[in-house]
C-alpha positions, 0 to 999 in steps of 0.5 A: 674453179680451184686454185690449182686449176686456176693456176694451170689455166694461167700457165697455159695463157702464158704458154700460148702467149710465149709461143705466139710471140716466138712464131711472130718474131721468127716469121717477121725476122725471116727465120721461119723454115717450112716446119715452123711455118706449118707449125704456125699454120697448126697452132692457128687451126687448133686454136679456132682461127677459122672463126672471127677475131677481135683486131687487138688479139695477139693471135691476129698479128700471127695471122696477118703475117703468114704467106698462106693462101685461102685454100691453105686453111686461113680466111683472108677475111678472118686474116684481115679482121673482117667477116 
């Protein structure tokens, strides 16, 4: 992998972590308007959260606090870290 490509990937990971932290923080503070909740839901879907997660995964924190029902696209087994 070239240095530029590696640098770009590192930046994308940092951006993903920052976005995840922002979603978590605003949701936990009760500052999440419907559009933010929808953006968080889409973010999880776009990142393949319908598949299994590790318990220590940062995105798992976001999954666990979202108020969506199973039929809205987030499986409760995934949200609890079980399969």
